[in-house]
C-alpha positions as CSV (number, residue, x, y, z in Angstrom):
1,M,17.2,76.3,-1.2
2,Y,18.2,72.6,-1.8
3,P,17.2,71.2,-5.1
4,Q,14.3,68.7,-5.1
5,I,14.9,65.3,-6.5
6,A,12.1,62.8,-7.3
7,I,12.2,59.7,-5.2
8,N,12.4,57.4,-8.3
9,Q,15.5,59.4,-9.4
10,S,17.4,59.5,-6.1
11,S,20.8,57.9,-6.0
12,F,20.4,57.0,-2.3
13,K,20.3,53.2,-1.7
14,L,18.6,51.2,1.0
15,D,20.4,48.0,2.0
16,S,17.4,45.8,2.2
17,A,19.0,42.6,0.9
18,G,19.4,41.0,4.3
19,V,15.8,41.8,5.2
20,A,14.6,40.1,2.0
21,G,16.2,36.8,2.7
22,F,16.2,36.4,6.5
23,F,13.6,38.7,8.1
24,G,10.3,37.0,9.0
25,G,11.5,33.5,8.3
26,D,10.0,32.0,11.5
27,E,6.7,33.7,10.9
28,T,6.7,32.4,7.3
29,L,7.4,28.9,8.4
30,S,4.5,29.0,10.9
31,A,2.2,30.5,8.3
32,M,3.2,27.8,5.7
33,A,2.3,25.1,8.3
34,T,-1.4,26.2,8.2
35,V,-1.7,25.3,4.5
36,H,-3.0,21.8,5.5
37,L,-5.4,23.1,8.2
38,Y,-7.5,25.7,6.3
39,R,-9.6,24.9,3.3
40,G,-8.4,26.8,0.2
41,R,-5.2,28.0,1.8
42,R,-2.9,26.5,-0.8
43,W,-4.4,28.7,-3.5
44,L,-3.7,31.9,-1.5
45,G,0.1,32.1,-1.3
46,W,0.6,34.5,-4.2
47,Y,2.3,37.4,-2.3
48,N,6.0,38.5,-1.9
49,S,6.7,36.7,1.3
50,P,9.9,37.3,3.4
51,G,12.2,34.7,4.8
52,S,12.7,32.7,1.6
53,Y,16.2,31.5,2.7
54,T,14.8,30.1,6.0
55,V,11.8,28.4,4.3
56,A,14.1,26.9,1.6
57,K,16.5,25.4,4.2
58,K,13.7,24.0,6.3
59,Y,11.6,22.4,3.6
60,G,14.4,21.5,1.4
61,Q,15.3,18.8,3.9
62,L,12.1,17.0,3.0
63,A,13.6,16.1,-0.4
64,N,15.5,12.8,0.0
65,S,18.3,12.0,-2.4
66,R,22.0,12.6,-2.7
67,L,21.5,15.7,-4.7
68,W,19.0,17.3,-2.3
69,D,20.9,16.2,0.7
70,G,23.9,18.0,-0.7
71,L,22.0,21.2,-1.3
72,F,20.0,21.1,1.9
73,P,22.0,19.1,4.5
74,G,20.3,17.8,7.6
75,P,17.9,15.1,8.7
76,N,15.1,14.1,6.3
77,P,11.9,14.4,8.5
78,E,8.5,13.0,7.5
79,P,6.2,15.6,6.1
80,A,3.9,15.5,9.1
81,A,6.8,16.1,11.5
82,A,8.2,18.9,9.3
83,F,4.9,20.8,9.5
84,G,4.3,20.3,13.2
85,L,1.6,17.7,12.8
86,D,3.5,14.9,14.5
87,G,6.4,14.5,16.9
88,K,5.0,15.6,20.3
89,P,5.3,12.9,23.1
90,G,2.0,12.1,24.7
91,P,1.0,11.1,28.3
92,R,1.0,7.7,29.8
93,Y,-1.9,5.4,28.9
94,V,-3.3,2.7,31.2
95,A,-6.1,0.4,29.9
96,S,-8.8,-0.2,32.5
97,V,-9.5,-3.8,31.4
98,S,-6.4,-5.3,30.0
99,G,-4.0,-3.3,32.2
100,T,-1.8,-2.2,29.3
101,D,0.6,0.5,30.4
102,M,2.2,2.4,27.5
103,A,3.6,5.7,26.2
104,T,1.6,7.6,23.6
105,G,2.2,10.1,20.8
106,H,1.1,13.3,19.2
107,L,-2.7,12.6,19.0
108,A,-2.8,11.7,22.7
109,Y,-0.9,15.0,23.4
110,L,-3.5,16.9,21.4
111,T,-6.3,15.1,23.4
112,I,-4.8,16.3,26.7
113,Q,-4.4,19.8,25.3
114,R,-8.0,19.8,24.1
115,S,-9.3,18.6,27.5
116,K,-7.7,21.7,29.1
117,E,-9.9,24.0,27.0
118,L,-13.2,22.4,28.1
119,I,-15.3,24.3,30.7
120,G,-16.0,21.8,33.5
121,E,-18.3,21.5,36.5
122,E,-16.6,22.1,39.9
123,V,-17.2,19.2,42.3
124,E,-16.4,19.7,46.1
125,G,-14.7,16.9,47.9
126,R,-15.7,15.4,51.2
127,P,-15.5,17.8,54.2
128,G,-12.1,17.7,55.8
129,A,-10.5,15.9,52.8
130,E,-7.6,17.8,51.2
131,T,-6.8,16.9,47.6
132,L,-4.9,18.7,44.8
133,P,-7.1,20.2,42.1
134,A,-7.5,17.8,39.2
135,A,-9.5,17.8,36.0
136,V,-11.2,14.6,34.8
137,T,-12.4,14.5,31.1
138,V,-14.5,11.7,29.7
139,I,-14.2,11.2,26.0
140,G,-16.5,8.8,24.1
141,V,-14.8,7.9,20.9
142,G,-17.2,7.4,17.9
143,D,-16.8,5.0,15.0
144,V,-13.7,6.1,13.1
145,T,-13.7,5.7,9.3
146,Y,-10.0,5.3,8.5
147,K,-10.4,6.0,4.7
148,D,-11.7,9.5,5.4
149,Q,-9.4,12.4,4.9
150,V,-9.2,14.6,7.9
151,G,-11.4,17.7,7.4
152,M,-10.1,21.2,7.2
153,M,-11.1,24.5,9.0
154,H,-13.2,27.1,7.2
155,V,-11.6,29.4,4.7
156,N,-12.3,32.6,6.6
157,H,-8.8,33.3,8.0
158,A,-7.2,32.2,4.8
159,L,-9.2,34.8,2.8
160,L,-7.3,37.5,4.6
161,A,-4.5,36.7,2.2
162,A,-6.3,39.0,-0.2
163,I,-4.6,41.9,1.6
164,P,-0.9,40.9,1.1
165,I,-1.8,39.6,-2.4
166,T,-3.3,42.9,-3.4
167,I,-0.4,44.9,-2.0
168,S,2.2,42.7,-3.6
169,F,0.6,43.0,-7.1
170,A,0.0,46.8,-6.5
171,T,3.6,47.5,-5.7
172,C,4.7,45.3,-8.6
173,F,2.5,47.2,-11.0
174,T,3.6,50.6,-9.5
175,C,7.3,49.7,-10.1
176,A,6.4,48.9,-13.8
177,V,4.6,52.3,-14.1
178,V,7.6,54.3,-12.9
179,G,10.0,52.2,-15.1
180,D,11.8,50.3,-12.4
181,W,11.8,47.0,-14.1
182,L,14.4,45.4,-11.8
183,A,12.2,46.0,-8.7
184,F,9.2,44.9,-10.7
185,S,10.9,41.6,-11.6
186,L,12.1,40.9,-8.1
187,I,8.7,41.5,-6.5
188,L,7.1,39.3,-9.2
189,L,9.7,36.6,-8.5
190,G,8.8,36.7,-4.9
191,I,5.1,36.4,-5.7
192,V,5.6,33.5,-8.1
193,S,8.0,31.5,-5.9
194,S,5.8,31.9,-2.8
195,G,2.6,31.0,-4.7
196,I,4.1,27.9,-6.3
197,T,5.6,26.7,-3.1
198,C,2.3,27.1,-1.2
199,F,0.4,25.3,-3.9
200,V,2.8,22.4,-4.2
201,I,3.0,21.9,-0.4
202,G,-0.8,22.3,-0.1
203,T,-1.5,19.4,-2.4
204,A,-0.6,17.0,0.5
205,K,-3.6,15.4,2.1
206,L,-4.0,15.0,5.9
207,H,-5.0,11.5,7.1
208,L,-5.2,9.5,10.3
209,R,-3.0,6.5,10.6
210,S,-3.5,3.8,13.3
211,P,-3.9,0.0,13.7
212,K,-7.0,-0.9,11.7
213,N,-7.5,-4.4,12.8
214,V,-7.8,-5.8,16.3
215,T,-8.0,-9.4,17.6
216,P,-11.6,-10.6,17.7
217,G,-13.2,-10.7,21.1
218,V,-10.8,-8.1,22.7
219,P,-12.3,-6.1,25.5
220,P,-13.3,-2.5,25.1
221,G,-10.5,0.0,24.7
222,D,-11.5,2.0,27.8
223,G,-8.5,3.5,29.6
224,L,-6.9,6.5,31.2
225,L,-4.5,9.1,29.8
226,L,-2.6,10.3,32.9
227,T,-0.7,13.5,33.6
228,P,0.3,15.0,37.0
229,R,-2.8,17.4,36.9
230,D,-5.2,15.9,34.4
231,V,-6.9,12.6,33.7
232,V,-8.6,11.8,30.5
233,V,-11.0,8.8,30.4
234,L,-11.3,7.2,27.0
235,K,-14.4,5.1,26.2
236,G,-15.0,3.2,23.1
237,P,-14.1,0.1,21.1
238,E,-10.4,-0.9,21.0
239,K,-10.0,-0.1,17.3
240,D,-11.3,3.5,17.8
241,V,-9.4,4.2,21.0
242,N,-6.2,3.0,19.3
243,V,-6.4,6.1,17.1
244,I,-5.6,8.3,20.1
245,T,-3.2,6.0,21.9
246,K,-1.3,4.5,18.9
247,G,-2.3,6.7,15.9
248,S,-0.7,9.7,14.2
249,F,-1.4,12.3,11.5
250,I,0.2,11.6,8.2
251,L,0.6,13.9,5.2
252,A,0.1,12.0,1.9
253,M,2.4,14.1,-0.3
254,R,3.2,13.4,-4.0
255,G,6.6,12.0,-4.8
256,H,6.8,9.8,-1.7
257,R,10.2,9.4,-0.2
258,E,12.1,11.7,-2.6
259,Y,9.7,14.6,-2.7
260,R,11.4,16.1,-5.8
261,S,8.7,18.8,-6.3
262,V,9.3,20.2,-2.7
263,G,13.1,20.2,-3.5
264,L,12.5,22.2,-6.7
265,C,10.4,24.7,-4.8
266,S,13.1,25.1,-2.2
267,L,15.6,25.6,-4.9
268,L,13.4,28.3,-6.4
269,L,13.2,30.0,-3.0
270,L,16.9,29.8,-2.7
271,A,17.4,31.4,-6.2
272,Q,14.9,34.1,-5.1
273,F,17.0,34.8,-2.1
274,M,20.3,35.0,-4.1
275,L,18.8,37.3,-6.7
276,Q,17.3,39.6,-4.2
277,L,20.6,39.6,-2.2
278,L,22.5,40.8,-5.3
279,L,20.0,43.0,-7.2
280,I,17.8,44.8,-4.7
281,P,20.5,47.4,-3.9
282,Q,20.7,48.1,-7.7
283,T,17.1,49.2,-7.9
284,T,15.9,52.8,-7.4
285,L,14.9,54.1,-3.9
286,F,11.3,54.1,-5.0
287,G,11.6,50.4,-6.1
288,Q,13.2,49.5,-2.8
289,V,10.4,51.2,-0.8
290,M,7.8,49.3,-2.9
291,F,9.7,46.0,-2.3
292,L,9.9,46.6,1.4
293,S,6.2,47.6,1.5
294,S,5.2,44.3,-0.1
295,L,7.4,42.4,2.4
296,A,5.9,44.3,5.4
297,A,2.3,43.5,4.3
298,S,3.2,39.8,3.9
299,W,5.0,39.7,7.2
300,I,2.0,41.1,9.0
301,Y,-0.3,38.5,7.4
302,N,2.2,35.7,8.2
303,S,2.4,36.9,11.8
304,F,-1.4,36.8,12.0
305,L,-1.4,33.1,10.8
306,S,1.5,32.4,13.3
307,S,-0.6,33.8,16.1
308,L,-3.4,31.2,15.5
309,E,-2.9,28.2,17.8
310,S,-2.0,25.3,15.5
311,E,-2.3,22.7,18.2
312,K,-5.8,23.9,19.0
313,I,-6.8,23.7,15.3
314,Q,-5.3,20.2,15.1
315,G,-7.3,19.2,18.2
316,D,-10.5,20.5,16.7
317,L,-9.9,18.5,13.5
318,L,-9.1,15.4,15.5
319,C,-12.3,15.7,17.5
320,K,-14.3,16.0,14.2
321,A,-12.5,13.0,12.7
322,L,-13.1,10.9,15.8
323,R,-16.7,12.0,16.3
324,V,-16.0,12.3,20.0
325,D,-18.5,13.1,22.9
326,E,-16.8,15.2,25.5
327,T,-17.7,15.9,29.1
328,C,-15.5,17.4,31.8
329,D,-15.6,17.4,35.6
330,K,-13.1,19.1,38.0
331,E,-12.7,17.7,41.5
332,I,-11.1,19.7,44.3
């Protein structure tokens, strides 16, 4: 009969270092991008999240100085672009009165995507006439208050963070009970670094930016957003339609231009990655199992947040901010 050895006394080592730093990075980035879309999400990042190296390299590029550019080389994107809230090219816009023909940006792109989700009424063409199917959406833009912060979605989805938070703290406590203080420290480091990063990034406020003033006496801003298969008719005053055709989302983040706090958070995540890379193989087998369990629970939650359609959420928030009235007809 083979001797029985307790799992916390086994000399067998799992090589989980690579998993800790690289596994789940894309999902974590997508989950972090929802911090500005859900109410209370910034308070719910206290779990041992995987992919710290990927997150550090991505958001470290927000910090803009010689020091941060040396640590995290690459372009310095605007916060809205870094979190997927800006940067998508929009459709062509043609004003019905002035004849203006121009390219649009991210908010017009969201408007087109939003129009595709509406359930329309099918309209038959004249007998014998053959046309390609096309959707026509009419959007009446309400009075836009530019000083208002863009609202956020309900906290329901964010509250599911209680599951990975509970598991992370439970595994951390369990490691302390069995005396594996190294695994305890590394799990706790992951909890603290993820929580601080989520909180710091979540302090940014989402706003609409567009031309606020128009020339007195200008005609209404009615016009068409044109794509090969869809047409969106915009109706409203020039200053309000300009939000869709010329506006964008901006993130008002503390430490404008340099964003030192984001750089410090990225440096903390990078230190977490390095410590886990070196020290996880030195923990007991039981500690490694607990560490991987916390990562697995966090990865599942991050994957759930990644599965939520960020562009759909942005479109819903845009409609609320613009106080739009939507109707949709489909002609065949």
